[in-house]
N, C-alpha and C positions, 0 to 999 in steps of 0.2 A: 782859901778859896772856898766858895760856898757850894752846896749841893748843886744849885742850878748852874752855876758857872762852870762847874766840872763837866756836867752833862753836855751843856752847850759847846763847850770848848772841845770836848771830843768828837761832837758831831759837826764842827764847823768845816768849811772848805768844799769845794766841788766834789772831790774824791775822798772818801774816808781814809784815815791813816790809823794803823795798828801796829804796835809793837808786840811781837811775841818772844817771851823769855822761855828758852828751851829749845833744842834743836833736833837734829836728825840722828839716826842710828843706821846700822846694816844689820838686817835681820835675817832669820830664817823662820819662814812660816810653814807650818805643815798643812797642806792643801789635799784634801782626799788621800791623806796618809802619806803623801810625798813631800819630803822637805824641799822648799821652795826660797832661794835667796831673793830679797827684796829690800828696797830702802823703807825706812821706817822712822819712827820717834813721833811722839805726841806733838812737839813743836812744829816738825816738818808738815805733818798732816793738817794741823790747825792753820799753819800759815799758808799752805797752798790752797786749802778750801777757801780762806778768806780772800786771797788774791784772786781766785777764780770768780768769787762773788762781788768782785768790784773794789776791793781795798787795796790801798797801797801799803804793802806789808814790809817791816823791817823785823828780822828774827836775829835775836841775840843769842848766840850759842857758839861752842868751840868750832872752829873753822878747819877742816882737815887740809893738810898739805902733803902730797898732792891731792887735788880733788878726785874722788873716785868717779868714774863715769856714770855710775848709777845715779849719783847726786847732782851731776853737773847740770841737768835741765832746771834745777830750782834756782840757778843763778839768773836765769831768763825771766823768772817770775817774781821773785822776792829779793830783798836786799838782805844779804847775809853777812853779819858783823859779829866780831868776837874775837877771842884769843886763838892764834894759830896753834894747832896741835898736830902731831904725827897721825897716821892712820889709826894706830892702836889707842889714840885718845878719843875715837868715836865709840860711844856706847854700842853694844851689839846684844840683841836679844833673840832667843829661840822659843817660839810659842806654837802650841797646838791646842785645838779645840774639840769638844764633843758635838753631837749634832744639835744640841740646843744652844750651842755658841759659848758654853762655859769653859774656861781654861783648863786643860788637863796637863799641861807641860809649860813651865816657865823657867828659862835660864837667862841670866843677866851677866853682862860685863859692863861696868858703869862708865869705863874710860875717864874722861877728864870732867865729866859733868859735876861731880861733888866739889870740884875746885871753883866753881861759879860762885861770885858774890855779889851783892848789890853795889859794890863799888864800881862795877863794870858799866853801871848806868851812866856814871859821870863822863864816859867817854862819847856818849851820844849827843852830838851837837844840837839836833833839833828833835827833841823828844816828843813823839806822838801823844796826843791827848788821851789816848785810851791804850791800855797795856793789858795783855793777858799773860799769866805766868802757869806754866804746865805744872802738874803734880810730880815734882821730882820725887825719887825714892826715899829722900829725907824730906819728910813734910815740913820740918822746921825752916829748911832753905826756902821753900815755897812762901812760907809766911813772911820771912825776912824780905823777900822781893816785893811781896804785896804791901808790906808797911813802907818801904823805901820809895815804892812807886805812888803810893797815896801821898806821902810826904811831899813828892814833887809835883803834886796837883793832877795826877792821871786818874782817870776813870778806871777803876781795877777790876779785873776779871780773873777768877780761878775756877779750876775743877778739881777732881780727886780720882782715886782708884780704890779698889777694894781693899788691897793689903793696908794702905794707909790709914783707911776708915777703921779697920779692925784693930790695928796695932797702935794707931797714934790718934785716937777718937778725939780727945780734947784739942790737940793741935789742929786738926781739920775743922772742928767746930768753930774754933776761934778765927781761923782763917776765912772760912765762908762768911762770918759775922763782920769781917773787916772789909770784904770784897763788895763792890757795888753789884756785880753779876756773878753767879755761882752756877756751875754745871756739875750734874752727877747723874747716875742711874738709879733706878727704883730701889735696888738692893742696898746701894749706899745711902739713899735718902732714909730708908727704913732704919738703918744703924744710927744714922746722924740725927734724925728728928723724930723717930717713933713711927708706929703705923699710922697715925693721924697726919703725918707730913706737916708739921708746924710750919706756918708760912713765915717769910721773912718780913721785916718792917717795911712799911711803905717808903717808896724811893729806892728800893732794891729790887732786882729781879732774880728768880731762881728758875732754872730749866731742868726738868727731871725727865730723863729719857728712858723709854720702855720697849726698846727694840721694835719688833714688828708691830706692837700695839701702839706705838706713837709716842707722844711726849706730853708732859704737863708743863704749863706756863704758869709761874706765880708772879703777879705784879703786886707786890705787898700781899694783902689778905685775899685779893681776887684770883681765883683759880680757873684756868681754862685747860680743858683736855683736848687734844688733837689726835685724830686717827692716824694710824701708821699706814704704810704702804708695803703689802707682802710681796716679796720678791725671792728669787732662788738665790739664796745667800752662798757665796763661794768662799769668802775671807772676810770675817767681821772685824779684823784688825783696823783700827782707826775710824770705826763708824762714829763713835762718840766725838772724836776730835773733828771729824768732818761736819758734824752737826754743829759743833761748838764754833768753828771758824766761819762756817757760812752764816749762822744766826748773828754773830758779832758783826760781821761785815754789813749784813743788811740793816741791822739796828742803827749802825753808824751812818748808813746812807740815808735813814730816814723812815724805815719801816717800822709799823707798829710791832711790839713785842710778839704778838701772836702771828701776824704775817711773817716775820722773820723766821719764826719756828716752823712754819709750814714749809718755807724754802729750805731751811736747814734739814728737815726730815726727808724731803725730796732728794737732796744731795746725799744724805747718808744711805738712803736706800739704794741709789745707783752705785755708791761707793762699794758696798758689799758683794756686788755681782762681779767683782774683778779682784785680782790678786794685788795686794799693796795698794800704793797711790795711784795705780793706773789711771783711774777716772780723772784725778786731780791733775794730771799732765795735759788734759784735753784743752785746746785753746778756746772751745766754745764755753759760754757761760754755763752754770749749773742748771739741772732740769727744772722746770716749773712743776709745781705740785699738781695732782690730778684735778682737773676743772670740774665745777659742780654743774652737773648737765642740766639742773632744773632752770638755770638762768643765764643769760649772756648780755654783755653790753653792746648796744648798737652804736658802734663808734661813728658811723656815719651820721646817724641822727643827732648825736652829740656835737659832731662838727658843725652841722647845719644850724643847730639852735645856737651855739657859740657865736657863730658867724653873724646870725641875724641879730643877737643881742648887741654885739660889738658895733653894728652898724646903725643903731637906733640913735636918733639925734636927741640931745638933751636928756640923756638917761642918768638919773642919780639913784644912788643906792638909798634904801630906807634908813633913815637916821636914827630909829629907835628912841624917839622922843614923843612926848605927848602925855596924856592923862594916865596910861598905863605904865609908865616909865619914870625912874627918878628924874628929877629937875637937872638941866644941863649945869654942871659944875658941882653938883652934890657930891661931897668927899666919900660918901658911903655908896656911890653908884657902882663902883667896880666890885665890891663885895656882894652888893645885891645882885648883879648880873651873874657873877660866878656861881652863886648858890641857886638862883632861880632857873638858869640854864640847865643845870643838872636834871631838872624835872621836865624838860621838853621832849617827851616820848609818850606813845600809847594813848592818845586821846579817842580811843574808840573801845566799844564793847563787841565781845564775840559771843555767838551762840553756835553751837555744834561745831566749833572750831573754825568758824569763818566770821567775816565782818558782818555785824548786825545794825550798829547805829553809832552816831558820834557822841561825844561827851558834849553836852549843851546844858548849862545851868544858869541861874540868876544869882548875881552877886552885886550887893549894894544897889539893887534896882535895875540892873542891866543884865539882860540876857547874853551870855557870852559863850563861845564855842572854844573848847580845848585850850589852845595856846593862849588865847586872850583871856581866858578865865584864869588861867595860871599866873600871868602878869598882874591880873587885878588882885588875886589872892595874896601874892607876895608884897605887892604894894601895901595892901590893908595890914598884913602881918608886921611890916617894918613900921608902919604908922602906929601901930598898937605896942610895938616893942622895939625901939630903934637900935637896940644891939643884937638883934635876932639873927642877922645875916653873917656874924663873925664865925670863923671856924668852930671855936669852942661851943657856941650856941647850937650850931647846925649839928654837931656831933651828939647832942644830948637830949633832942625832944623825945617825949613819950608818944606812945600811940594816941592817948587822949589828947595830948597837946596838938599833934598833927591834926587830927580830926576837928578840934576846935578851930584852929586857924584855917582850916580849909572849908569850913562849913558854908554852904550856900545860904540863901535868904530863907529856906526852909529848915535849915539846922543840919542838913545831911551833907555828908562828904561825897562829893559827885565823881571822884576820880575812880577810873575803873580798877586800879590796883593800888589802894593806898598803903599796904605793906610794903611794896616795892619802893613806893615813893619815900617812906620812912627810911627804909634800909639805904637808899642812895644818899639822903641828906646826912645820915650818920657816917656813911663810908667817906663823903665828901669832906666832912669836918675832921674825922678821925685822921685821914690820910694827910691833911695839911698840918695838923698838930704833930704827927709823928715825924714828918719831914723837917718840920721846924720853918715853915715858910708861910707867908700871908699871900693872899691873891695879888696885892699890890706889889710885893716883891717879886712874885713870879712874872707879872706882866713887865715890871721894870727890867728884869734880867732878859726877857725875851726881846723887849724893845732896843736894848743896846747891841743886838746883834744885826748883821747886814739883812737878815731875812726874819723879820720878828714874827710874822704869822707862822711860819714853818717852825720856829723855835718854840712858840708857846704850844702848837699841836704835840711836840715832842715832850715837853715838860707835863702836859696834861695826861700823857700816857701813864703817869704815876698817881693820878688823883681820882679818887673815888667818884663815881658818877660819870666819869668822862673816859677812864682807862678801859672799861669794859667793852668798848666798841671798836673792832679792828679797823672800821671804816672812818671812825673819828667824825661821825655827823654832828654831835653836840659840841665837841671841841671846835670844829669848824665854825659852827653857828656862834658860839662865843667869840672867836677870833674876828669874825665879820662884824658882829655888834660892836667890838671894842674899836675896830678900825673905822666904822662908819658913824660912831657917835661925834658930835660936834666937838668934844674935848680932844679927839684924836688929831 
């Protein structure tokens, strides 16, 4: 199964489906110095958070018999499957924290957890397309599950914890390299990847949580830091698991990786204000992240405009044909649009931090503004060099080559930020090469799904030049172009 097929299979369906490997425990958490019994377990926290965020969750873990009343509410929220064990087969942990959230006491009883093996996966009749495996106390067991899940065509997700990173560093590094998504905190990231936080390859996602300081999202080499939410923390247990479960569920539902992280951050912030999984039992969806007060969407105006457009007679979409675009039927058109649409941004100059004037320049004897200049520039570039739009060529232009191809009739590069244009062209080419997919293969994979435009937007979340925007504006433009071209 190809990279694109695995991502699209995992995100198919009206409701996202997730398998969580790893289960529940009965814990004692020291809250303000007082030992407090509570349900726990990385698998349970992650599964409940994902279910609350909209996912249909199956949890594979030892099932206690009889079911303790503390864990019984989970059966109303998730599907819990696995080998039946007596109560003593449940893991038990005792944990205490200092004021900074660092663990000061940790006692463990593993129960039946070490007896789990990847062979249990064979008993799942309808395996979800995405599977998360908890960081078992034996890091090799987690890696065995990740390998087995990948072999079954699953999109794989893993996380870790401090003791495993310190004692089994090589095993954890190998596991994170195998997984499609990886979650860790900033201390663990420093041990695994060094102070510079070496990014994952394109096509992979990494989330690094930083407590009240927020989180970092790595989409391949592109990094986004998101702010945290300061709250009065009562019990930090399960905060990372809540972030993980919420983020995975929202990714599978179609959210951009950064948008999903904002939602995961808000859920984790709420989580730590209560003891144990109290917040995750709530029937309401997880909280929304704090709104940006600088802007709001006028939903009534959007509705009026949509109604007006829908009622206009004989309204046809622009077909993106003509002198500025590749000829209809040109076999290189898809590569051309993929590379050119990356540059559809920022056609204006600023002075003193505000808008000053638009980008207008003359190319081949025609004065053109912004977007039209870009189309003409890329048409000329391809006429002069027919292979220039391939990923390998887009990955390698020098600053001098960019300026030469972009030059107006006076020999000047008219773009407001040529360095940004060059960086995006390189990121576009590099990411496609690393993933090992061509624009045509990506579009074909999306076209084979019931909702091609939605599928294409999700795949473009991994492609340089498109992945950087959580609102997917350029990705949506490319999808519209390909849908409205006559070849479609």
